[in-house]
C-alpha positions in Angstrom: 21.3 27.7 -0.1 22.7 28.5 -3.5 20.4 27.3 -6.5 21.0 26.1 -10.4 19.1 27.2 -12.5 17.8 24.0 -15.7 16.5 25.4 -19.0 16.1 22.5 -21.3 14.4 22.1 -24.4 12.7 18.6 -24.4 10.5 16.9 -26.2 6.4 15.8 -26.1 5.5 13.1 -26.0 1.8 12.4 -27.7 -1.2 13.1 -25.4 -2.8 10.4 -23.0 -6.4 10.3 -21.4 -4.8 9.5 -17.8 -1.5 9.6 -16.7 -0.6 7.5 -13.1 2.1 7.9 -11.7 3.6 5.3 -9.5 2.5 0.7 -10.0 2.4 -0.2 -6.7 -1.2 -1.8 -6.0 -2.7 2.0 -6.1 -1.7 3.0 -9.3 -1.4 -0.8 -10.5 -5.2 -0.8 -10.2 -5.7 2.8 -11.3 -3.9 1.9 -14.6 -5.2 -0.9 -16.0 -9.0 0.0 -14.7 -8.3 3.4 -16.8 -7.5 1.0 -19.5 -10.4 -1.2 -19.2 -13.1 1.0 -19.6 -11.4 2.6 -22.7 -9.3 5.2 -22.0 -5.3 5.6 -23.1 -3.1 5.5 -19.8 0.6 5.7 -19.5 1.6 4.5 -15.9 5.3 5.8 -15.2 6.6 3.3 -12.5 10.0 4.0 -10.8 11.4 0.3 -10.2 11.2 -2.4 -12.9 8.0 -4.3 -11.8 4.6 -2.7 -10.3 3.5 -4.1 -7.4 5.4 -2.3 -5.0 5.5 -3.1 -1.4 4.4 -6.5 -2.3 7.0 -6.5 -4.9 9.9 -4.6 -4.3 10.4 -4.3 -1.1 8.8 -8.1 -0.2 6.0 -7.1 1.5 4.2 -10.0 1.0 1.1 -10.5 2.2 -2.0 -8.3 1.2 -4.3 -7.3 4.1 -7.4 -8.7 5.4 -10.2 -8.7 2.7 -13.1 -9.7 5.5 -14.9 -9.0 8.1 -15.0 -12.7 9.5 -18.7 -12.7 8.1 -18.4 -12.1 4.2 -15.4 -10.7 1.7 -15.2 -6.5 1.8 -12.6 -6.3 -1.3 -14.7 -7.2 -5.2 -13.3 -5.7 -8.5 -9.8 -5.5 -9.3 -8.5 -6.9 -5.8 -11.2 -9.7 -6.1 -10.3 -10.4 -9.9 -5.8 -10.5 -8.3 -6.4 -12.6 -5.2 -8.3 -15.0 -7.0 -6.7 -14.8 -10.1 -3.5 -15.7 -8.1 -4.7 -18.3 -6.0 -5.3 -20.3 -9.6 -1.8 -19.7 -10.3 -0.9 -21.0 -7.2 0.4 -17.9 -6.0 -0.4 -17.4 -3.2 1.0 -18.8 -0.1 0.4 -23.0 0.5 -2.8 -23.7 2.4 -4.6 -20.4 1.7 -7.7 -20.9 0.6 -10.7 -18.6 -0.5 -12.0 -18.6 2.7 -9.0 -15.9 3.8 -10.6 -13.8 1.8 -14.7 -15.0 1.8 -15.2 -14.7 5.4 -12.0 -14.7 7.8 -11.8 -12.0 10.2 -8.3 -10.3 10.3 -6.1 -12.7 8.6 -3.5 -11.6 6.1 -2.4 -13.5 2.7 0.8 -15.0 1.8 1.9 -14.2 -1.9 4.7 -14.3 -3.6 6.1 -11.4 -5.5 7.3 -13.5 -8.2 4.2 -14.4 -9.2 2.7 -11.2 -8.7 4.9 -9.4 -10.6 3.7 -11.7 -13.5 0.8 -11.3 -13.1 0.2 -7.5 -13.2 2.1 -7.8 -16.4 0.1 -9.6 -18.1 -3.1 -7.8 -17.2 -1.4 -4.1 -18.0 -0.5 -5.6 -21.5 -3.9 -7.4 -21.4 -5.4 -3.8 -20.6 -3.4 -2.3 -23.1 -1.7 -0.1 -20.9 1.9 2.0 -21.9 3.7 1.0 -19.2 7.1 3.0 -18.7 9.3 1.2 -16.6 12.5 3.2 -14.8 10.7 6.2 -15.0 9.6 8.8 -12.7 7.5 12.4 -12.4 10.1 14.6 -11.0 8.2 17.6 -12.7 4.8 19.1 -13.8 2.4 22.1 -15.6 -0.7 23.4 -14.1 -2.6 26.3 -15.1 -4.6 27.1 -11.7 -6.3 23.6 -10.1 -5.3 21.5 -13.3 -2.4 19.8 -14.4 -1.6 20.3 -18.6 1.8 17.9 -18.4 4.4 15.9 -16.5 8.1 16.0 -16.8 9.5 12.3 -16.8 13.0 11.6 -16.0 14.8 8.0 -17.4 17.6 6.6 -19.2 16.8 8.3 -22.5 16.7 11.5 -20.3 13.1 14.3 -20.2 10.1 14.4 -22.0 7.3 16.1 -21.6 3.3 15.0 -21.5 0.8 16.3 -22.1 -2.7 14.7 -20.3 -6.5 15.1 -19.8 -6.0 13.2 -16.3 -3.5 12.2 -13.6 -3.3 10.2 -10.5 -1.0 10.0 -7.8 0.2 6.2 -7.1 3.7 7.7 -5.8 2.6 7.0 -2.0 4.7 10.1 -1.4 2.1 12.7 -2.5 5.2 13.4 -5.5 2.7 14.7 -8.0 0.3 16.5 -6.0 3.7 18.3 -4.2 4.9 19.3 -7.1 1.5 20.5 -9.0 1.1 22.8 -5.0 -1.2 20.5 -3.6 -1.4 20.9 -0.1 -0.3 18.2 1.9 0.6 17.3 5.1 4.1 15.9 6.0 5.0 13.4 9.2 7.5 14.6 11.4 6.2 17.7 11.2 2.2 17.9 11.0 2.5 15.0 13.3 5.4 14.0 14.9 5.0 10.1 15.4 6.3 9.3 12.3 6.2 5.4 12.0 9.5 3.2 11.5 10.3 2.1 8.6 11.1 -2.7 7.9 13.9 -3.7 4.9 11.8 -7.3 4.1 13.8 -10.3 3.4 13.0 -13.4 1.6 14.4 -16.8 3.2 15.5 -20.4 2.0 15.9 -23.6 4.1 12.8 -23.3 6.1 11.6 -26.4 7.7 7.9 -26.7 7.6 8.1 -30.3 8.1 9.1 -29.6 11.9 6.4 -31.1 14.8 5.8 -27.1 15.2 3.6 -26.6 12.2 1.7 -29.2 11.9 -1.9 -28.6 12.1 -1.4 -26.2 8.9 -2.1 -22.1 8.7 -3.3 -22.9 13.0 -0.2 -23.9 13.6 1.6 -21.6 11.6 -0.4 -18.9 13.6 0.3 -20.4 17.7 4.5 -20.0 16.3 4.1 -16.5 15.2 1.8 -15.2 18.6 4.6 -17.4 20.9 7.5 -15.9 18.5 6.2 -12.0 19.3 4.8 -12.7 23.1 7.9 -15.7 24.3 11.1 -16.2 22.3 11.8 -12.1 20.4 11.5 -10.5 24.7 13.8 -14.0 25.6 16.2 -13.0 22.4 16.0 -9.5 23.9 17.4 -10.0 27.2 19.9 -12.5 25.8 21.3 -9.3 24.7 20.5 -11.1 21.4 19.3 -8.1 19.0 21.1 -4.4 19.2 18.3 -2.3 19.3 15.3 -3.3 21.5 13.1 -4.4 19.5 9.5 -4.9 20.8 7.6 -5.9 17.9 7.6 -8.2 15.1 5.4 -8.8 12.4 6.6 -12.3 11.7 7.5 -14.8 9.1 5.0 -16.1 6.3 4.9 -19.1 4.2 5.7 -18.4 0.9 6.5 -22.2 -0.9 7.6 -25.4 0.4 11.2 -23.9 1.7 10.9 -20.7 1.6 9.1 -17.8 3.8 9.5 -13.9 3.9 11.0 -12.4 7.7 8.6 -8.7 8.1 11.2 -8.0 10.9 13.4 -5.2 12.6 12.1 -1.8 12.5 14.7 0.6 10.6 13.8 3.5 13.6 13.7 7.5 12.4 13.7 7.3 9.2 12.6 10.0 6.6 11.5 8.2 3.6 11.5 12.0 1.8 15.1 12.3 2.0 17.9 10.2 0.1 20.7 10.6 2.8 18.5 9.0 5.4 17.3 6.6 3.1 20.6 5.6 2.1 21.5 5.3 5.7 18.1 3.1 6.0 19.0 1.2 3.4 22.2 -0.3 5.5 21.0 -0.4 8.8 17.9 -2.4 7.5 20.6 -4.6 6.1 22.9 -5.4 9.8 18.9 -5.8 11.4 17.9 -8.9 8.7 20.6 -10.0 9.4 20.0 -10.2 13.3 16.5 -11.2 12.8 17.5 -14.5 10.3 19.4 -15.5 13.3 17.7 -15.3 15.2 15.5 -17.5 13.5 18.1 -19.8 13.0 19.0 -19.4 16.6 15.5 -19.6 18.5 12.7 -20.5 16.1 11.3 -24.6 15.7 11.9 -25.2 11.8 14.5 -22.6 10.9 17.5 -24.5 12.4 19.2 -24.6 8.7 17.7 -20.5 7.4 19.3 -18.8 5.2 19.1 -15.4 3.9 18.3 -15.2 0.1 17.5 -11.6 -0.6 16.9 -8.8 1.3 14.3 -5.7 -0.5 15.7 -3.3 -2.8 13.4 -0.9 -1.7 12.5 0.8 1.8 9.0 -1.0 3.7 8.4 3.0 4.0 5.1 3.6 5.4 4.4 6.7 6.1 5.7 10.2 4.3 3.2 12.2 3.1 -0.7 13.1 2.2 -2.7 15.3 0.4 -5.6 17.3 2.7 -8.7 16.2 0.4 -12.2 17.1 0.2 -12.3 15.2 3.0 -10.4 13.8 5.9 -11.1 10.5 7.5 -10.6 10.1 11.5 -10.2 7.5 13.5 -13.4 8.3 14.8 -14.9 7.8 12.0 -13.0 4.5 11.5 -14.4 3.6 15.9 -18.3 4.3 15.0 -18.3 2.0 11.0 -18.6 5.1 9.9 -20.2 4.1 6.2 -20.8 7.6 4.0 -23.1 7.9 0.7 -19.8 8.6 -1.5 -17.8 5.3 -0.5 -16.0 3.9 -3.2 -14.6 0.6 -0.6 -14.8 -0.6 2.7 -12.6 -1.9 5.0 -12.1 -3.2 8.5 -8.0 -3.4 9.4 -7.1 -3.0 12.3 -4.7 0.3 12.8 -1.5 -0.9 12.4 0.2 1.9 13.5 4.1 0.2 14.6 6.1 1.6 17.8 7.7 5.0 17.2 10.9 4.0 19.4 12.1 0.8 21.4 10.8 2.7 24.5 8.3 0.3 26.8 5.5 2.9 27.1 5.7 3.1 22.9 4.8 -0.5 22.9 2.6 -0.6 25.1 0.7 2.1 23.1 1.1 0.0 19.8 -1.0 -3.0 21.9 -3.6 -1.2 22.8 -3.9 0.9 19.4 -4.4 -2.9 18.0 -5.0 -5.2 20.2 -7.8 -3.7 22.2 -9.4 -0.8 21.6 -8.8 -0.4 17.7 -10.4 -3.6 16.4 -13.7 -3.1 14.7 -15.6 -6.1 15.3 -16.3 -9.3 13.1 -19.3 -8.4 10.5 -18.2 -4.4 11.1 -15.9 -2.0 8.5 -15.4 1.7 7.8 -16.4 3.2 4.5 -13.5 4.9 2.5 -14.8 8.1 1.0 -14.4 9.2 -2.6 -13.5 12.5 -1.0 -10.3 11.6 0.5 -9.1 11.0 -2.6 -9.4 13.5 -4.4 -6.9 16.9 -3.2 -9.0 20.3 -2.0 -10.1 22.4 -4.9 -8.2 20.2 -8.2 -9.9 19.8 -11.2 -8.0 16.4 -12.5 -6.0 15.1 -9.9 -6.0 12.1 -7.7 -4.7 10.3 -5.4 -4.4 6.7 -4.6 -2.7 4.3 -1.8 -1.1 5.4 1.0 -0.7 9.4 0.4 -4.7 9.8 0.9 -6.2 12.4 2.6 -6.4 10.5 6.4 -5.5 11.5 10.0 -2.9 9.7 11.6 -4.5 6.6 13.6 -6.4 5.4 11.1 -3.8 6.0 8.5 -3.0 2.8 10.2 -5.5 0.3 8.9 -6.0 2.2 5.4 -3.4 2.4 4.3 -2.9 -1.1 3.4 -2.0 -3.1 0.2 -5.7 -4.8 -0.4 -6.8 -0.8 0.4 -5.0 0.7 -1.6 -5.9 -2.0 -5.0 -9.2 -0.6 -4.2 -8.4 3.4 -3.9 -6.3 2.7 -7.3 -9.9 1.0 -9.4 -11.8 4.1 -7.5 -9.6 7.1 -9.0 -9.6 6.0 -12.2 -13.3 5.3 -12.1 -13.3 8.7 -11.0 -11.0 10.3 -14.4 -12.5 8.5 -16.9 -15.9 9.7 -15.2 -14.6 13.4 -15.5 -13.2 13.1 -19.1 -16.4 12.0 -20.8 -18.5 14.3 -18.5 -16.5 17.3 -18.0 -17.2 17.8 -14.4 -14.3 17.9 -12.7 -13.2 15.3 -10.0 -13.5 18.4 -6.7 -17.5 18.1 -8.0 -17.9 14.4 -9.6 -21.5 13.5 -8.8 -21.0 11.0 -7.0 -24.2 8.6 -6.8 -22.8 8.7 -11.0 -19.4 6.9 -9.3 -21.1 4.5 -7.4 -23.0 2.6 -10.0 -19.8 3.0 -12.6 -17.7 1.3 -9.3 -20.6 -1.4 -8.8 -21.0 -2.4 -12.1 -17.3 -3.3 -12.1 -18.2 -6.0 -9.0 -16.9 -3.8 -6.3 -18.4 -4.1 -2.9 -21.0 -0.9 -2.2 -23.0 -1.3 0.5 -24.3 2.0 1.1 -28.4 2.2 0.4 -28.6 6.4 0.5 -26.2 7.9 -2.2 -25.7 10.7 -2.7 -24.5 13.5 -6.0 -22.0 15.3 -4.0 -18.9 14.3 -2.2 -19.2 13.9 2.2 -17.3 17.1 3.3 
């Protein structure tokens, strides 16, 4: 391969306490939590809004927040969903029971409302938000990052900080720093497909099929999965044999999002693959709009308003952390002294191809032995947020350290918000105490998170993290 050496003198910006790379659910929570704790924070986000998958990718549902008996979310995540409910940004029919006690209940929301609310909360907290900005390189000293190179419309700049939180989803900053990572398609063969979600208008929610509230909508969604989609495939409606569809979610009086249409073989770390995937995704999105119009009650007059500007990518690269959470931990309902949140979403590892065998594998995982009982949860330990041996670098969101099977559970947006708050609290504690991230007093960390309203039910605590 031919190479080109680039040497430039670039401006150095003023120093920050914490630099957060990526403004998705994890990065937004991290930046706002850190600023509220008194840190000077810079948030670098590649798109023009915060919220990541929930806004730029139209994945307009929060993952389950209750275990069927009680709420598992607390802290910033709970504050966010309650604020959205108060402002009418959640889907019609959503009640507080959705996050207080419902079991495996997804929570639909309006993406535009989430954008505005996150803007407000970040501004109120004093976060320096830099949209249309990427971290493209960094400078290290041993197992510490000393500064990062940003790229935006002004060109390049260099930012020094005391702590760095990688919320890029792709572990991009961690990889640039040289932290050990694993990559989908290389370190595990089954790469999760992407999905290009869309927004549609003209849904007739007054159709008799939807009378009966949320339960009626759930019944239609189940019928679409089990009866209507297979019939459409048998009729030759689709260009591929799509066996699974997450479905349509009501966002307003006549609008909805459609989470449907896998883009198989997508490499989220390859720009050509992403480009081809976006083109393919737009074709598939129209196929599914035509499918709903032809086969599904209340959808005879729907029209496609917009496909998402960003592909819904489920998995690319993850760090190797001080600990790696596994599916065995999940199935054992394992709790940890250093856990920074708890969760109970079923492992949602979508079919990786169109074969019947792969679809049956997915159903076994999601509908069978993957689900935890009501009232049960797994702890998410602090140590999966710390790249092994690193002193001032944390990750949050889907690039955390976990095994392939359990990753499909804890990559969801609600879990990412909780991880982001935990990483920020750890980074601020590290700056105050001088303790490196890889050797932090986790008993003190749990206490700080509880003081912020995070739900951490463990009775056993430890000053050292799980390894």
